[in-house]
C-alpha positions in Angstrom: 206.9 47.3 -15.7 206.9 50.6 -17.7 207.6 54.1 -16.6 205.3 56.9 -17.7 205.9 60.6 -18.0 203.6 63.4 -19.3 204.7 64.3 -22.8 201.8 66.3 -24.3 199.0 68.5 -23.3 195.3 68.1 -24.0 194.7 71.4 -25.9 191.2 72.6 -26.1 189.6 75.7 -27.6 188.4 78.3 -25.1 185.2 80.3 -25.6 187.2 82.6 -28.0 188.2 79.7 -30.2 191.9 80.4 -29.4 194.4 78.1 -27.9 197.5 79.5 -26.0 200.5 77.2 -26.0 203.4 77.8 -23.7 206.3 75.8 -25.1 208.1 76.0 -21.7 205.9 73.3 -20.3 207.4 70.8 -22.8 211.0 71.2 -21.6 209.8 69.6 -18.3 208.5 66.6 -20.2 211.9 66.2 -21.9 213.7 66.6 -18.5 211.8 63.7 -17.0 212.4 61.5 -20.1 216.1 62.4 -19.8 216.1 61.5 -16.1 214.6 58.0 -16.9 217.2 57.5 -19.6 220.0 58.5 -17.3 218.8 55.7 -14.9 219.5 53.1 -17.7 215.8 52.6 -18.6 215.4 51.8 -22.3 212.8 53.3 -24.6 210.8 50.1 -24.6 210.0 50.7 -20.9 209.2 54.4 -21.2 205.8 55.7 -22.3 204.7 59.3 -22.8 201.1 60.1 -22.0 198.8 63.1 -21.8 196.9 64.0 -18.6 193.7 62.9 -20.2 195.2 59.5 -21.0 196.4 59.2 -17.5 192.9 59.6 -16.2 191.4 57.0 -18.6 194.2 54.5 -18.5 193.1 50.9 -17.9 196.2 48.8 -19.0 198.9 47.1 -17.1 200.2 48.7 -14.0 202.8 51.5 -14.6 204.8 54.0 -12.6 204.2 57.7 -13.4 207.0 60.2 -12.7 204.8 63.3 -12.0 206.1 66.8 -12.3 204.2 70.2 -12.5 200.9 68.5 -12.0 198.0 68.6 -9.6 194.5 66.8 -9.4 196.3 63.5 -8.8 193.1 62.0 -7.5 191.8 61.8 -11.1 194.7 59.6 -12.3 193.8 55.9 -12.9 194.3 53.5 -10.0 196.4 51.4 -12.4 199.1 54.1 -12.2 201.5 54.3 -9.3 202.6 57.9 -8.8 206.1 59.2 -7.9 205.4 62.9 -7.3 208.7 64.8 -7.8 207.3 68.3 -8.4 203.7 68.8 -7.3 202.4 72.1 -8.4 199.0 73.5 -7.5 199.9 76.9 -9.0 199.4 78.7 -5.7 195.7 77.9 -5.5 194.3 76.6 -2.2 193.9 72.8 -1.9 190.4 72.2 -0.6 189.4 69.1 -2.6 189.1 66.3 -0.1 189.8 63.7 -2.8 193.0 65.4 -3.7 194.1 65.8 0.0 193.4 62.0 0.6 195.3 61.1 -2.5 198.3 63.2 -1.5 198.3 61.7 2.0 198.2 58.2 0.5 201.4 58.8 -1.5 203.5 59.2 1.6 206.1 61.7 0.3 205.4 64.6 -2.0 208.1 66.5 -3.8 206.9 70.1 -4.4 208.3 72.2 -7.1 208.3 75.4 -5.1 208.1 76.7 -1.5 204.5 77.8 -1.7 203.4 74.2 -2.6 205.5 72.8 0.2 203.9 75.2 2.7 200.4 74.3 1.5 201.0 70.6 2.0 202.7 71.0 5.3 199.7 73.0 6.6 197.5 70.0 5.6 199.7 67.6 7.5 201.2 66.0 4.4 204.8 64.9 4.3 206.3 67.3 1.7 209.7 68.8 0.7 210.9 71.1 -2.0 212.5 69.6 -5.2 212.6 72.6 -7.5 212.0 72.1 -11.2 213.4 68.9 -12.8 214.8 70.9 -15.7 217.8 72.0 -13.6 219.0 68.4 -13.9 219.6 68.6 -17.7 223.3 68.0 -18.6 225.7 70.8 -19.2 225.8 71.8 -22.9 228.6 70.7 -25.2 228.9 72.9 -28.3 231.7 73.1 -30.8 231.5 76.9 -31.5 231.5 79.7 -29.0 227.9 80.9 -28.5 227.6 84.7 -29.1 223.9 85.6 -29.2 221.7 87.4 -26.7 218.0 86.4 -26.5 215.3 88.4 -25.0 212.3 86.1 -24.3 209.1 87.5 -23.0 210.8 90.2 -20.9 208.7 93.1 -19.4 208.7 96.3 -21.6 209.7 98.4 -18.6 213.1 96.7 -18.8 213.9 98.1 -22.2 215.1 101.6 -21.0 217.6 99.9 -18.6 219.2 97.6 -21.1 222.7 98.6 -22.4 222.9 99.5 -26.1 225.6 96.8 -26.6 223.0 94.1 -25.7 220.1 95.7 -27.6 222.2 95.9 -30.8 222.7 92.1 -30.8 219.4 91.0 -29.1 217.1 88.4 -30.7 213.5 88.7 -29.5 211.6 85.4 -28.9 208.4 84.4 -27.2 207.3 81.2 -25.5 203.6 81.8 -26.1 201.9 80.9 -29.3 198.3 81.3 -30.2 196.4 79.0 -32.5 193.0 79.8 -34.0 190.5 77.6 -35.8 192.8 74.6 -36.0 194.4 72.9 -32.9 198.1 72.3 -33.2 199.2 68.7 -33.5 201.5 67.1 -31.0 204.2 66.9 -33.7 203.9 70.6 -34.6 204.4 71.6 -31.0 207.2 69.2 -30.4 209.0 70.4 -33.5 208.6 74.0 -32.4 209.9 73.2 -28.9 212.9 71.3 -30.3 213.8 74.1 -32.7 213.6 76.9 -30.2 215.4 75.3 -27.3 218.0 73.9 -29.7 218.6 77.4 -30.9 219.2 78.6 -27.3 221.4 75.6 -26.5 223.7 76.1 -29.5 223.8 79.9 -29.8 223.0 81.7 -26.6 225.6 83.5 -24.6 223.0 85.3 -22.5 219.2 84.8 -21.9 217.1 87.7 -20.6 213.6 86.4 -19.7 210.7 86.3 -17.4 210.1 82.6 -18.1 210.8 80.0 -15.4 211.1 77.2 -17.9 213.6 79.0 -19.9 215.7 80.2 -17.0 215.9 76.8 -15.3 217.1 74.7 -18.3 219.6 77.4 -19.3 221.1 77.4 -15.8 221.5 73.6 -16.1 223.1 74.0 -19.6 225.6 76.6 -18.3 224.0 79.6 -20.1 224.0 82.9 -18.1 220.5 84.0 -17.3 219.0 87.4 -16.2 215.6 86.6 -14.7 213.2 89.6 -14.7 209.7 89.9 -13.4 207.1 92.6 -12.9 205.8 90.8 -9.8 207.3 88.1 -7.6 205.3 85.1 -8.7 204.7 82.2 -6.2 205.9 79.4 -8.5 209.4 81.0 -8.6 210.0 80.4 -4.9 212.9 78.0 -5.5 214.9 79.3 -8.5 216.3 82.2 -6.4 218.6 79.6 -4.9 220.6 80.0 -8.1 220.0 83.5 -9.5 218.3 86.7 -8.4 214.8 87.6 -9.6 214.9 91.2 -10.6 211.8 93.2 -10.0 211.1 96.7 -11.4 212.7 98.6 -8.5 215.9 96.6 -9.2 216.1 97.0 -13.0 218.5 99.8 -12.6 221.0 97.6 -10.7 220.9 94.5 -12.9 224.3 92.7 -13.5 224.2 92.6 -17.3 227.2 90.3 -17.5 226.2 87.4 -15.2 228.6 84.5 -14.8 228.1 80.9 -15.9 226.9 78.8 -12.9 228.4 75.5 -11.9 225.5 73.5 -10.3 226.8 70.0 -11.1 226.9 69.1 -7.4 223.3 70.2 -6.9 222.3 68.2 -10.0 223.8 65.1 -8.4 221.8 65.6 -5.2 218.6 66.0 -7.2 219.1 63.2 -9.6 220.2 60.8 -6.9 217.1 61.5 -4.9 214.7 61.4 -7.9 216.2 58.1 -9.0 216.0 56.7 -5.5 212.3 57.6 -5.3 211.5 56.0 -8.6 213.4 52.8 -7.8 211.8 52.7 -4.4 208.3 52.9 -5.9 209.3 50.2 -8.5 210.5 47.8 -5.8 207.5 48.5 -3.6 205.0 47.8 -6.5 207.0 44.8 -7.8 207.4 43.2 -4.3 203.7 43.8 -3.5 202.6 42.2 -6.8 205.0 39.2 -6.3 203.5 38.6 -2.8 200.0 39.0 -4.1 200.7 36.5 -6.9 202.1 34.1 -4.4 198.8 33.8 -2.6 196.3 34.6 -5.4 197.3 31.5 -7.5 196.6 28.8 -5.0 196.5 25.1 -5.7 193.9 24.1 -3.1 191.4 26.9 -3.5 187.9 25.6 -2.6 185.8 24.9 -5.7 182.9 27.1 -4.6 185.1 29.9 -3.2 185.3 31.5 0.2 182.9 33.4 2.4 184.0 37.1 2.4 182.6 37.6 5.9 182.4 35.4 9.0 178.7 35.8 9.3 178.0 34.9 5.7 179.0 31.3 6.5 176.4 31.3 9.2 173.8 32.7 6.9 173.7 29.6 4.7 173.3 27.4 7.7 170.5 29.5 9.1 168.6 29.5 5.8 168.9 25.7 5.5 167.5 25.2 9.0 164.9 27.9 9.5 162.2 28.7 7.0 161.9 32.3 6.2 158.1 32.3 7.1 158.7 30.8 10.6 157.8 32.9 13.6 160.4 32.6 16.4 162.4 34.2 19.2 166.1 34.4 19.0 169.1 35.3 21.2 172.4 36.8 20.1 175.3 35.8 22.4 178.3 38.2 22.1 177.7 41.7 20.9 180.4 42.3 18.3 180.6 43.7 14.7 179.4 40.2 13.6 176.4 40.5 15.9 175.4 43.7 14.0 175.7 41.9 10.7 173.7 38.9 12.0 171.0 41.2 13.4 170.7 42.9 10.0 170.5 39.6 8.2 167.8 38.1 10.5 165.8 41.4 10.5 165.9 41.4 6.7 165.2 37.7 5.9 162.9 36.8 8.8 160.1 39.2 9.2 158.4 37.3 12.0 161.5 36.9 14.2 161.8 38.6 17.5 165.1 39.2 19.4 164.5 38.1 23.0 168.0 38.8 24.5 171.3 40.4 23.7 173.7 38.4 25.8 177.2 39.6 26.7 179.2 38.6 29.7 181.4 41.7 29.6 179.6 44.6 27.8 176.8 46.7 29.2 175.1 48.4 26.3 171.9 48.8 24.4 171.7 46.6 21.3 168.7 47.5 19.1 166.5 48.3 22.0 167.6 45.6 24.4 170.0 46.1 27.3 172.6 43.3 27.4 172.3 40.6 30.0 174.7 38.0 31.3 174.4 34.4 30.1 173.2 33.3 33.5 170.3 35.8 33.3 168.9 34.8 30.0 166.0 32.4 29.3 167.0 30.2 26.4 164.0 27.8 26.2 162.1 27.8 22.8 164.5 30.2 21.2 167.3 30.0 18.6 170.6 30.9 20.1 173.4 32.4 18.0 176.8 32.2 19.7 179.3 34.6 18.0 182.6 34.9 19.9 185.0 32.0 19.7 185.8 32.4 23.4 182.1 31.9 24.3 181.5 28.6 22.5 182.6 26.3 25.3 180.8 28.3 28.0 177.7 28.2 25.8 177.9 24.4 25.4 178.0 24.1 29.2 175.2 26.5 30.0 172.9 25.4 27.1 173.2 21.7 27.9 169.8 20.5 29.0 168.1 23.7 27.8 165.2 23.3 25.4 166.5 25.6 22.7 165.0 25.5 19.3 168.5 25.4 17.8 172.0 26.5 18.5 174.2 28.2 15.8 177.9 29.0 16.4 179.5 31.6 14.1 182.9 30.1 14.6 183.8 26.5 14.3 183.6 24.2 17.3 187.0 22.9 18.3 187.6 19.4 19.6 187.8 19.1 23.4 189.0 16.2 25.6 185.3 15.6 26.5 184.5 15.2 22.8 187.2 12.6 22.4 186.0 10.7 25.4 182.4 10.7 24.2 183.4 9.6 20.7 185.5 6.7 22.1 182.6 5.6 24.3 180.2 5.7 21.5 182.5 3.6 19.4 182.8 1.0 22.1 179.0 0.8 22.5 178.5 0.3 18.7 
């Protein structure tokens, strides 16, 4: 079985014929791939897909490690989801299909606290996982990094920054706009690789408002100053590691933050993620093995099985009673099968009339008739349909000597001592 992860976006032009690409989304894709590789899964068993491909997928069953994704109900049923970082971006979850899908998955890892609270309010088993990018391994570089990067930082921050940092600062962005021609996957991947590799090799300090720059840099061991104009909902997890500076705090920023050691936290996260992936794999594999055990059967009937109990009876009725015949009938035992039988007779036999609804234990109205006990019913000149297994022997006793037009039992008749006695006597008299 293969393991899937999202590795590309389905970029489309907006009404302005402009596409905005945030390269930070791609570092998450790499982090999932890195997680799968750390589990010892080789590339032959790892497949990258876009969201559009996940929705249209119709191949062999695969396991998707889902991060930073919502609208899970759209994903192909051939795909088994391990949700490690569900993210609805703070929007309310009011799609019933999505709610049902989330409930069916059992356990939902949420990237941030707001997502966790949303799911808990819906009665869904959820917990906070943070962003998978914090599991990236600590960097290992030969030279001492000495560059300061300012990446999409608010302009209001500028007046608070020390001149010593401004002199050396390299300004970058994670947003790129494309007009007329959509970027290819290769172009975007190359840009992501180049830019994040530059941070990895050269950065001694990152000043940014970008979540998906701050998180991987924390994992790599690069000091980060995270600044925002407003406290955004999806950041409600990263403040476990570093402060989120808002405008009123710009004047008190620590411009020389320390390198964080989060190796213990990484172990906890990676162990849990691996456990969830392995659990899903074993669940699907064992389920498929059990299904295969009984789906490939040596003694399967040539003409197949009836899918419902009443369907076996339908063939017997059609072979015994002409559809044009006018008759009375009695249903004995008001169960779910009784409802199916009534529908069948009502549809196939337009001249049939239900005389009694017989039930020894239930008092109810069944399609206009109040139920009666077996002793109260008049069976003569009527077809009798006996449904419950437990009523068969009683029906045989009560109907003996009655001039019924015919008796049909939904369930099979089982051999009794009286049957054996009668069979032996018949054989002696032959």
